C-alpha positions as CSV (number, residue, x, y, z in Angstrom):
1,M,-32.9,73.1,2.4
2,D,-32.2,76.5,4.1
3,Y,-30.1,76.4,7.2
4,R,-28.6,78.7,9.8
5,I,-25.9,77.5,12.2
6,I,-25.9,79.0,15.7
7,P,-23.0,78.0,18.0
8,V,-24.2,77.7,21.6
9,T,-22.8,76.9,25.0
10,P,-19.2,77.2,26.1
11,F,-18.5,74.2,23.9
12,Q,-19.5,76.2,20.8
13,Q,-21.8,73.4,19.7
14,N,-23.5,74.0,16.3
15,C,-27.2,74.1,16.7
16,T,-28.7,74.2,13.2
17,L,-32.1,75.5,12.1
18,L,-33.1,73.5,9.1
19,R,-35.9,75.2,7.1
20,C,-38.0,73.9,4.2
21,P,-37.9,76.8,1.7
22,D,-41.3,76.0,0.3
23,T,-43.3,75.9,3.6
24,G,-41.1,77.5,6.3
25,A,-41.3,74.3,8.4
26,T,-38.2,74.2,10.5
27,A,-36.4,71.7,12.6
28,I,-34.2,72.7,15.5
29,V,-31.3,70.3,15.4
30,D,-29.2,69.8,18.5
31,P,-30.3,72.7,20.7
32,G,-27.5,72.4,23.3
33,G,-28.3,75.6,25.1
34,E,-29.2,79.3,25.0
35,P,-32.9,78.9,24.0
36,E,-33.5,82.6,23.9
37,R,-30.9,83.0,21.1
38,L,-32.5,80.2,19.2
39,T,-36.1,81.5,19.4
40,A,-34.8,85.0,18.3
41,A,-33.1,83.3,15.3
42,L,-36.3,81.5,14.4
43,A,-38.2,84.8,14.3
44,A,-35.5,86.4,12.2
45,M,-35.7,83.6,9.7
46,H,-39.6,83.8,9.6
47,A,-39.4,80.1,10.4
48,E,-42.2,77.9,11.6
49,P,-40.6,75.4,14.1
50,V,-42.3,72.0,13.9
51,L,-39.9,69.7,15.7
52,I,-36.6,69.3,17.6
53,L,-34.2,66.8,16.2
54,L,-31.3,65.3,18.2
55,T,-28.3,63.5,16.7
56,H,-27.1,62.0,20.0
57,G,-27.5,62.3,23.8
58,H,-24.6,64.5,25.0
59,L,-25.6,67.5,27.0
60,D,-24.1,70.1,24.8
61,H,-26.4,68.9,22.0
62,V,-29.6,68.4,23.9
63,G,-29.5,70.8,26.9
64,A,-32.2,73.2,25.7
65,A,-34.4,70.7,24.1
66,P,-36.9,70.2,26.9
67,A,-37.3,74.0,27.5
68,L,-37.8,74.7,23.8
69,A,-40.2,71.8,23.5
70,K,-42.3,73.1,26.3
71,Q,-42.1,76.8,25.2
72,L,-42.9,76.1,21.5
73,G,-45.1,73.0,21.9
74,L,-42.8,70.9,19.8
75,P,-42.0,67.1,19.8
76,I,-38.5,66.0,20.5
77,V,-37.4,63.4,17.9
78,G,-34.3,61.2,18.0
79,P,-31.6,60.1,18.5
80,H,-31.5,56.3,18.2
81,A,-32.7,54.4,21.2
82,D,-29.2,53.1,22.0
83,D,-28.5,56.6,23.4
84,A,-31.3,56.4,26.0
85,F,-28.7,55.9,28.8
86,W,-27.1,59.2,27.9
87,L,-30.4,61.1,28.2
88,D,-31.1,59.3,31.5
89,A,-27.7,60.5,32.7
90,L,-28.2,64.2,32.0
91,P,-28.1,65.2,35.7
92,Q,-24.7,63.6,36.0
93,Q,-23.5,65.0,32.7
94,A,-24.5,68.5,33.9
95,Q,-22.6,68.1,37.1
96,M,-19.5,66.7,35.3
97,F,-19.2,69.5,32.8
98,G,-20.2,72.4,35.1
99,F,-23.6,73.1,33.5
100,P,-26.7,74.2,35.4
101,P,-28.8,71.2,36.6
102,H,-30.6,69.3,33.9
103,Q,-33.3,66.7,34.2
104,A,-33.4,63.5,32.3
105,F,-36.0,63.2,29.5
106,R,-37.0,60.9,26.6
107,P,-38.0,61.9,23.1
108,E,-41.4,61.4,21.7
109,R,-39.9,59.2,19.0
110,W,-36.6,57.4,18.7
111,L,-35.1,57.2,15.2
112,A,-34.0,54.0,13.6
113,D,-31.6,53.5,10.7
114,D,-33.2,54.4,7.3
115,A,-36.2,56.2,9.0
116,V,-37.4,59.3,7.2
117,V,-38.2,62.6,8.9
118,T,-40.5,64.8,6.9
119,L,-39.9,68.6,7.1
120,G,-42.4,70.5,5.0
121,H,-41.9,69.4,1.4
122,R,-38.4,67.9,2.2
123,Q,-37.3,64.6,3.6
124,L,-34.4,63.8,5.8
125,R,-33.0,60.3,5.8
126,V,-31.7,58.9,9.0
127,L,-28.4,57.0,9.1
128,H,-27.5,55.2,12.3
129,C,-23.7,56.0,12.8
130,P,-22.5,54.6,16.1
131,G,-19.0,55.2,17.5
132,H,-19.0,58.6,19.2
133,T,-22.1,57.3,21.0
134,P,-23.9,54.0,20.3
135,G,-27.1,55.8,19.3
136,H,-25.7,58.6,17.2
137,I,-27.6,59.4,14.0
138,V,-26.9,61.5,10.9
139,L,-29.6,63.4,8.9
140,F,-29.2,63.5,5.1
141,D,-31.1,65.7,2.7
142,A,-30.5,64.0,-0.7
143,E,-32.2,66.8,-2.6
144,T,-29.8,69.5,-1.5
145,R,-26.9,67.2,-0.8
146,L,-26.6,68.3,2.8
147,A,-25.9,66.2,5.9
148,Q,-26.1,67.0,9.6
149,V,-23.4,64.8,11.1
150,G,-23.3,65.8,14.8
151,D,-20.0,64.6,16.4
152,V,-19.2,61.8,14.0
153,L,-17.0,63.8,11.6
154,F,-15.4,67.2,11.6
155,A,-13.4,69.3,9.2
156,G,-10.0,67.7,9.6
157,G,-11.0,65.5,12.5
158,I,-13.4,62.8,13.9
159,G,-15.5,62.5,17.0
160,R,-14.1,61.2,20.3
161,S,-14.7,57.6,21.0
162,D,-13.5,57.4,24.6
163,F,-16.9,58.1,26.2
164,P,-18.9,55.3,27.8
165,R,-19.9,52.8,25.0
166,G,-18.0,54.7,22.4
167,N,-16.0,52.7,19.9
168,Q,-13.4,53.9,17.5
169,A,-13.7,51.0,15.1
170,D,-17.5,51.6,14.9
171,L,-16.9,55.3,14.4
172,L,-14.4,54.8,11.5
173,R,-16.8,52.3,9.9
174,S,-19.7,54.7,10.2
175,I,-17.7,57.4,8.3
176,R,-16.2,55.2,5.6
177,E,-19.2,52.9,5.0
178,R,-22.2,55.1,5.8
179,L,-21.2,58.7,5.0
180,F,-18.5,58.7,2.3
181,P,-20.6,56.5,-0.1
182,L,-23.2,59.3,-0.1
183,G,-20.9,61.2,-2.4
184,D,-17.9,63.5,-2.4
185,D,-20.1,66.5,-3.2
186,V,-22.2,66.2,0.0
187,R,-21.7,69.2,2.3
188,F,-21.9,68.5,6.0
189,I,-22.6,70.5,9.1
190,P,-20.6,69.1,12.0
191,G,-21.5,69.4,15.7
192,H,-18.6,71.8,16.2
193,G,-16.5,73.9,13.9
194,P,-16.8,74.8,10.2
195,M,-18.6,72.9,7.4
196,S,-16.8,70.7,4.9
197,T,-17.6,68.1,2.3
198,F,-17.2,64.4,2.4
199,G,-14.9,64.5,-0.6
200,E,-12.5,66.9,1.2
201,E,-12.4,64.7,4.3
202,R,-12.1,61.5,2.3
203,R,-9.0,62.9,0.6
204,H,-7.3,64.9,3.3
205,N,-8.7,64.1,6.8
206,P,-5.7,62.4,8.5
207,F,-8.1,60.0,10.5
208,V,-10.1,58.6,7.6
209,A,-8.4,59.5,4.4
210,A,-7.5,56.7,2.0
211,G,-4.5,54.9,3.5
212,A,-5.0,56.4,7.0
């Protein structure tokens, strides 16, 4: 799987363009804002956008999704339905964080645990990983050993769990029982900051390393 990471919004949220190298079919993952930059990047990659994927319902991950969906004629897919209340609360989220006004929306398809998203000749497995939000999902490409983890796990850190319906025990369980068993070699793209591997975090991340 080819990818390009584009940090957007004042939160420097990692929007990722995931591209099937065989067909050019591309998913726009977590387009939090700056849709003009994202469409320019798609053109530079010679990518064919086919869908928008959302890992969870926080504004900095979904803010540009409706505009891009309308402009490019794309379906919005994900997150898990347990994050519906976050998408319904987008107007309040925008006011709280000082963003321009945003309207609530719903995706064309919610994603359940172990669902498969087809992207050209590649497949992304969906893992429901609650804790940061109740409906957070992770996307895993087994062929290239690449995971898109949103705000579940970071290089040297973990997601916040103090938002409404967040839960730290669920978050730690998601990381230790859903992500780490995928293998130490798996590289992951977090919602913010640099990439890492599950092995690096399992050994050294102070929040989830063995014995933490």
